[in-house]
N, C-alpha and C positions, 0 to 999 in steps of 0.2 A: 857492534857499531852503533853509535848514538845518532839520533836525528836532531835537527834544530828544535829547541824547546825542551830537550830532554838531556839531563846530565848523565854521566857514566854511572852515578850512584842511583839512578832511577828517579831522581827528583826533577826539578824544572829549572831550566836556565835559558833565558833569551840569548840568541846569538848577539855578538857585539854590535853596537851601533855607533854611528859617528854623527856628531851634532856640530852645526856651523851657523853663525849669524852673518848675514850678508851686509854689504855696505848700506843698503836701504833700510836696514833694521829687521828684515824678515828672518825668521829662524827656520832651519831645516834639520830634520833628524832622519837618517837613513839606515837601513839594516838589510844586509844581504840574506836571501833565502832562495837556494837554488834547487829545492826539491820539486818545484812546479814552475812551468814557464809563464808565471804571472807577475804582475806588479800591482800592489794595492797602495792607494793613497788615502790619507786622512788629512784634510786641511782644516785647521781649527782657527776660527776668528773669535777673539775674546769679546764677543758682543752677542747677547742673547735677549730673551724676553725680559729679563730684569733690567735691561737698558732701554726698554720702550719708554718713550715720553708719555707722561700722564695724559690720558685722553686719546692716545694712539696705541693702546694695548693691542698686540698682535702684529705690530709693524716689523719686528725682527723676523718673524716667521714668514711674512709676505716677501720681505727682501730676499730671504734664503730661497724661497720658491722661485722668485723671478730671476735668480742668477742663471738658470738654465733656459730661460725663456727669451733668449735673443741677446746678441752683443752688437758692437759697432760694425762687425763684419759678417755675422751669421744670424739668420732668423732662427726662431725656436725650432722649427721643423728641420732645419739644416743641422742643428746640434743633435737633435734626437736621431736623425737618419745616420749621421756619422758614427754615433755611439752604437746604434743597432747593427750597422753594416759589419762591424768587426766583433760583434758579440760582447761589447763592453758594458759597463755599468757606470752611471754618473748620477748622483743624487745629492740633495742638499736639504738640511733641516736645522731648525733652531731649537734649543732647549732653554732652560732658565738662565744658565751661565754663559752659553756661547753658541756659535753656529758651526756646523760641521758640513764640509763638502767631501763626499766619499766617491772614490773611483776605483774600478778594477778593470784592468785590460791585460790582454796577452802581452808578454814581453816584447814581441815583435812589433806591437802597436804603441810602443812607449812614446814615440815622437808625437803621435796623434793625441795620446792621453795628456801629455804635458801642454800641448798646444791648446786643447780644449779647457784644461784647468786654468791656464794663464789667461785665456781669453775671457772666460766667464767671471773670473775673479777681478780682473783689471778693467774690463771694458763692457760691463753689462749695459744694455741699452735702456731698460725700463720703459719700453714703448708704451704709450697710453693704453692701447688696446690690450696689451698683456697685463698691465696693472689692473685694469678693469676685470679681465677674465680671472686672474688670480684672486682678486677680492670677492668676486661672485662665487667662486668655488669654495672659498673659506666661509662665506656666509651660509652656503648650502650645507657645509659640514657642521657648522654651529647649530643649524636647524635640526640636523639629524641627531645630534647629541641629546637633544631634548627627549628623544624616544629611546634612549639607552639609559635606564635607571642606574646601572652600576657605574658607568662612566660619569654620569651627571652627579651622582653622590660624591664620588672622589674629587671631582673638580670643585664642587661647592664646599667640601670640607677644607680644601687648601685655601680657597678664597676667604672663608670665615676664620680660619686659623691665623693667616698672615695679615688680614685686614689691608691697610694701606702700604705695607712693605712691598718692594718690587717683586718679591716672590708670590704676592697675593693675587696675581691674575694668571690665567692659563696662557700657554705659549701662543695659542691661536687667537687670544683676545676675546672680546665680547662683540656681539652683533652691533651694538651702538658705537663701539670704538672702531671696528673694522670698516663700518660704513662711512666713516669720515676720512679714511686714509686717502691721500692724493698722491699723484706722481711726484710732486714736490716733497712730500713727506718721505717717500721711498728714497729719492735721491739724497735728501738731507741726512737720513740715517746712514746710508751707504758712505757718503762723504765723511761723516764724523767718525765712523767706526772701522771702515774697511781701509786701514792704512797698513803698510808693510810691517811696521813694528808691532802690530796687534795680531799678526798672523804666524802660525806654525805650520809648516809643511812636513808631514811624516810620510815616508815611502818605505815599503818592505817588498822585496821580491827578487827576481832573477836579473840582477845587474851587479856591476862593480860600484862600491860605495863612492869612491872618489869621482868616477865618471858621472854618477847620478847627481852628486852635489853640483858638479859643473853644469849639468843639463838644467837643473832647477834654477841655478843662478842666471843662466842665459835666458830661460823662459820668463823670469820675473824681474830682470834688471831694469826694464823700462818703467817699472812701477816706482814713481818718485817717492822719497821719504816725506812724511808729513808729521806734525806733532801728534803725539798720542792723545786720545780723548781722556777727559777726566770722567772715568766710568766705573769707579770702585762701587761695589755693591755694599750698602750699609749693613752693619751688624743687625741681627734680628733682636728686637726688643719684645718682650713677652708680656703684653698687657693683660689685665684681668679679662676673662671671657666667660660667657654663660656656660654652665656645665652641660646643658642639654639643649640642642637646637633641633626643632622639628621643621621639616620641609614637606609641605603638603603636595602629594601627587594623587589626586582623586582616582578612585577605581583601581588602585594598586592592590594586587593580591599578596605582595611581599613587601617587606621592609628592607631597604638597604641600610646597613649600619656601618658607620665609620667612627673610630675612636682613636685619639692620638694627641700629640703635642709636638712642639718644636724639638728637633732631634740634634743631629751632629753635623759638623763640617767634614768634608772629605779628608782633610788633613788631621783628623782627630787621632791622637796617639793610641786610643783604645779601639780603633776601627776594626782590626782583625778579631779581637776578642768580642766585640759587639756582634760581628757577623756570626761567630760561633754561637754566642748566647742566643741570638735571635733565631738561628736555625732550630734550636731546641724549643723556643717558645712558639714560633709560628712560621718558620721559614722552610719547613720541609714536610714531606708526606706523613712523617710519623711525629710531627710536632705536638706539643701539649694542646694547643688550640684545636687542631684537627681532631686529636684523640677525644677531647672532652666535648666539643660542640658537635662534631659529626658522628663519631663512632659511639660514644657513650650516651649522648642525649638525642641524637637524630634531629637536631635543630636546623641543620643546614648541610648542603653538599660541600661547602667550602668555607674555610676560615684561614686567615693568614695574618702575619705581622711583618713589617719591613721598615728599615731605615732607608731614607733617600738622601744621602749626604751630598751637599753642594759646596760651592765656594764658601758660603756662609751656612748657617744651620738649616739643613733641609728637614722635612717632616718625618716623624715616626707615626706609622699608621697601622691600626688593626682593622681588618676588613672582614665582614661576613654579611649574610643575608638570611632571612627566615620568613616564615608565614606571619601574617599580621598578629595572630593570636599568641605567638611565641616571641614577639619582639622583646618584651621586657625580660623574659627568661634568658634570651640569647645575650643581651647586654650584661645582665648580672653574671652569667657564667663566664663571659669573656673577661670581665673585670676581676672575677675571682681567680681565673687562671693567671692573669698578669700579677695580681697581688701575691698569689702563692709562689710564683717564680721569683719575684722580688724578695720574698721572705726566705725561701728555701734554697734558691740556686738550683743546681743540676746534680743529678747522680752521675757516677762514673760511666754507667752504661749509656746514658743520654749523651754525655760528652763524647764518648767513643764513636757513637753513631753520627753525631754532628760533624766531627772532624773527618770521618770517612766520607761522608756525603760531600762536604766542601772540597776535599782533596780530589775526589773523583770527578766532580763537575768542573773543577778548575783544569784538570788534566785534559778533559775532553774539549774544553772551550778555548784552549790556548796553543793549538798545534798548527793552525792554518795561517797563511800570510795576513789575511784580513784581521784575524784576532790579535796577531802580534802587532799590527799597525794600531789597533785599538789600544793595546797595552802601552805602546810607546806614546801615543797621543795623550793618554790619561796621565802618564808620568810627567810629560812636558807641560800639560795644561795646568795641573794641580800642584806642580812643583814637588813631586814625590821623589824620594831617593832613586838614583839610577838603578840600583839593584833591588828595587821594591818587589818586583815579581820573582826575581831569583831567590829571594828569601821568604816568599809568601808561604810556601808549604811548611817550612820549618817553624814559622811563627804560628801557623794554625796548630801544628802538632804541640807547640810549647804551651798552648792555653790549658790551664789546669782547672780542676773543680773549684779551687779557691778563687781563681781569676773570675770564673763565671759568677760565683756568688757575689763577689765585690761589684762586678759590672751590672749584674741584675739589680742589686740594691741601689746603685748610684746612677745608672744611666737609663733605666726603663721606668717611665713615668706611670703613675696611677692617679693620684689626686689631681695632677695637673692636666689630665686628659679631658679634652672636649669630646662630647658625644654628638654626632650628627646623624639623624635618622631621616631618610627620605621614604615616605610612605603615605598611606591614606590617614590623614590627621584624625578624621572622625572616629576611626576604629582604634587608634593607638595612643591618642593624647592622654587619656585618663591613666593608662598604665605608666606612661612616661612621667607623669606628674608625681608618681610615688618616689621618683628619684630626686625630686627637688624642682625648683622653678624651671619651666620650659619656655625658651624663647622660640620665636617663629622666624622663618626666613623664606623668601620667595624662591621659586625654582631657578630663576636666573638672577645673577648679581646685577645685571644692567638691562 
């Protein structure tokens, strides 16, 4: 007997889903899953940090946080108490491309779940005291990031890589921009972007599909249609950038190293092949970067590479850290590994390991209702084929040694890579200058 998410042949197949667009323009996608008495929701709003107005970076994230902080009929504590009383989960967050409101409730509490979702999305209060509290919490978070070299290095890399493009600021913004956000800014962003035609409601769980669609329509039908915002994210243009950027953090005993370039869109036709190839390079425990930097050279406890695909081109990032005195060696070794991979491609043994790893992690990560809701939301948001995940394992298996060699040569940058090093400038600058001109950047962009 097969279970949802599993085909008779031992592969993967999502249960059937039903999609409908309502009269106000809102879209819903529902999937029955009767193995557990749960219902999981993913509500996607096509508005994220890339849609922040210039000078108000971090606004999308603040709006997402404030959705649960009070509505026209419930105060923040009432929402939290209602969720906690039934053991549910309700959260909201923004990323670069969009905002996600997630909820998980027992099936018996479905009415409450829909009532809370509809209330928070349609009638947020944005009370002045809650706006101030959320802004203060964000500013405290931004202060704390300054004491986290790894996170700070990654954020600064993205900022330097994308420059003035909408992807060039962190989702939480900067202290200088968050400090200027007002209640009027919050309401303005909400009014522009939170319109029914910009929203996708995904539900997976213990219900009947047609009944769920009717419930969703009833919950949201009072939300009047409004014109969609002009909110397309512009293509990423890749201007010339300095090869090496040094960010001084005095008294650092280690250097945080980030290397990379602009990568791929989520809809890239080579996406699966790139996943397989990157697993070989730096995406797994037995990757080439780990083997050379950690195992063979003992330069670091960790090294990785990853593509972060977005609506437009997200970053490709190689990450590691090392002692000050081995900073130059670690950079050279990382570059050599990437160069070797571009030149040689993969062995059959490496390919077999990568495919096995990806297929295993995929099977583990796509069996629960929340993971199925994530998959449906991704398909709907990025416009992927309806059978995208049903054919995923076959497409992983179909990647050949020749495919990896082509992808490695065409899609993994070397000469285009910017190198950002966060560490004690006094101790590492001279070594870095052997790589070429070294630009400097402050710890904070703003």
